C-alpha positions in Angstrom: -14.1 54.4 -120.0 -15.6 54.2 -123.5 -19.3 54.8 -124.1 -19.9 51.3 -125.4 -18.7 49.8 -122.1 -20.8 52.2 -120.0 -24.0 51.4 -121.9 -23.1 47.6 -122.2 -23.8 47.7 -125.9 -22.7 44.2 -127.2 -22.6 45.3 -130.9 -20.4 48.4 -130.4 -17.7 46.4 -128.6 -16.7 44.5 -131.8 -16.5 47.7 -133.9 -14.1 49.6 -131.7 -10.4 49.6 -130.9 -9.3 47.6 -127.8 -8.7 49.4 -124.6 -5.0 50.1 -125.2 -2.5 52.9 -124.8 0.9 53.6 -126.3 3.3 55.9 -124.7 6.6 57.6 -124.3 8.4 58.4 -121.1 11.7 59.6 -119.7 13.7 57.9 -116.9 16.3 59.7 -114.8 18.9 57.0 -114.0 19.9 57.2 -110.3 23.4 56.8 -109.1 23.7 53.2 -108.0 25.9 50.3 -109.0 25.9 49.7 -112.8 25.3 53.5 -113.4 23.9 54.4 -116.7 24.6 58.1 -117.1 21.9 60.6 -118.0 18.3 60.0 -119.1 16.7 57.0 -120.8 13.9 56.9 -123.3 11.0 54.6 -122.5 8.4 53.3 -125.1 5.4 51.3 -123.8 2.1 49.8 -124.6 -0.6 48.8 -122.1 -3.9 46.9 -122.3 -6.7 47.8 -119.9 -9.4 45.3 -119.0 -12.2 47.4 -117.4 -14.4 44.3 -116.8 -11.9 42.6 -114.5 -10.2 45.8 -113.4 -6.6 45.0 -114.3 -3.9 46.2 -116.8 -0.9 44.6 -118.4 1.8 46.2 -120.5 5.2 45.9 -122.1 8.1 48.5 -122.0 11.3 49.0 -123.9 14.0 51.4 -122.6 17.3 52.7 -123.9 19.6 55.5 -122.8 19.7 58.6 -124.9 23.4 59.3 -124.7 24.9 56.1 -126.0 28.6 55.7 -125.1 31.0 54.1 -127.5 34.7 53.4 -127.6 36.8 56.4 -128.5 38.9 55.7 -131.6 42.5 56.7 -130.9 44.6 56.4 -134.0 48.3 55.3 -133.9 48.2 54.4 -130.2 48.8 51.0 -128.7 47.1 49.9 -125.5 50.3 50.2 -123.4 50.8 53.9 -124.4 47.2 54.7 -123.7 47.4 53.1 -120.2 50.6 55.1 -119.5 49.2 58.4 -120.6 45.7 58.2 -118.9 44.1 57.2 -115.7 40.9 55.3 -115.0 38.0 57.4 -113.5 34.9 55.1 -113.4 32.8 52.4 -115.1 29.8 53.5 -117.1 27.2 51.5 -119.0 24.8 51.6 -121.9 21.6 49.7 -121.4 18.6 48.3 -123.2 15.7 47.1 -121.0 12.6 45.1 -121.6 9.9 45.2 -119.0 6.5 43.7 -118.1 4.0 45.7 -116.1 0.8 44.8 -114.4 -1.6 46.6 -112.2 -5.0 47.1 -110.6 -7.6 49.7 -111.2 -8.3 51.4 -107.9 -10.9 53.8 -109.5 -12.0 54.4 -113.0 -9.1 56.8 -113.5 -6.4 55.9 -110.9 -4.3 52.7 -111.3 -1.6 51.1 -109.1 1.1 49.5 -111.2 4.2 47.2 -110.6 6.7 45.8 -113.0 9.8 43.7 -113.7 12.6 44.9 -116.0 15.3 42.8 -117.6 18.2 45.1 -118.3 21.0 44.3 -120.7 24.1 46.4 -120.0 27.3 47.1 -121.9 30.3 48.1 -119.8 32.8 50.9 -120.6 35.9 52.3 -118.8 35.9 56.0 -118.6 39.5 57.3 -118.8 40.9 60.8 -118.3 44.2 61.8 -120.0 47.1 62.9 -117.9 48.3 66.5 -118.5 50.8 67.2 -121.3 49.7 64.7 -123.9 47.4 64.9 -127.0 44.7 62.4 -125.8 41.1 63.7 -125.4 40.4 65.0 -121.9 37.8 62.1 -121.3 37.5 59.0 -123.5 35.9 55.6 -123.3 37.1 52.0 -123.8 34.8 49.0 -124.1 35.6 46.2 -121.5 33.6 43.5 -123.3 31.6 42.7 -120.2 27.8 42.6 -120.6 26.1 42.2 -117.2 22.3 41.4 -117.0 20.1 42.9 -114.2 16.6 42.4 -113.0 14.8 45.3 -111.3 11.4 45.9 -109.9 9.4 49.1 -110.4 6.4 50.6 -108.7 4.1 53.3 -109.9 0.8 55.0 -110.4 -1.1 55.9 -113.5 -3.9 58.5 -113.9 -6.2 58.7 -116.9 -7.7 62.0 -118.1 -9.6 62.0 -121.4 -7.4 60.4 -124.1 -4.2 60.5 -122.0 -2.7 58.3 -119.3 0.0 59.9 -117.2 2.4 57.7 -115.3 5.0 58.0 -112.6 7.4 55.1 -111.7 10.1 54.6 -109.1 12.7 51.8 -109.0 16.2 51.4 -107.5 17.5 52.1 -111.0 15.6 55.3 -111.7 12.6 57.6 -111.5 10.4 57.9 -114.6 7.5 59.9 -115.9 5.5 59.4 -119.1 2.4 60.1 -121.0 0.4 57.5 -123.0 -2.3 58.0 -125.6 -5.4 56.0 -124.8 -7.3 54.9 -127.9 -10.8 54.8 -126.4 -10.8 57.7 -124.0 
């Protein structure tokens, strides 16, 4: 908590930054339906209200390894289907989230959130032996499902940093935020 809040100085409050943090995190995407392979990058900002002991924040998330359609020159779709086999569906995603929470102590916060996830579906194909196709390649299906997911987590503040840990059915994430008024 900032010195101005501890001393209840009414004039210092107008001259300082709001109680906010900006942060960066990583989420390991778990293997469930609508699997996004690998790790996602999470950007967030959070506002802390120490008078009413709550916090509210916004998140944006996207996967690091973006899949895209493999360009196969001089091949028609019938030839590609004959010389390859379907292995699985994979997805790219972009997610927007809203988080809120309660301050259990001055440094420890209980947080929950709701994510809206925009997916882009791809077929992952493997080439049959004896042809010149890549071993693994991707084809866009044109389907773009939308998912809602809940997440639960904790945050711990130490000096100018807020460390967070979140769990959801879609993944497990860790992050660090810089708190402006630590």
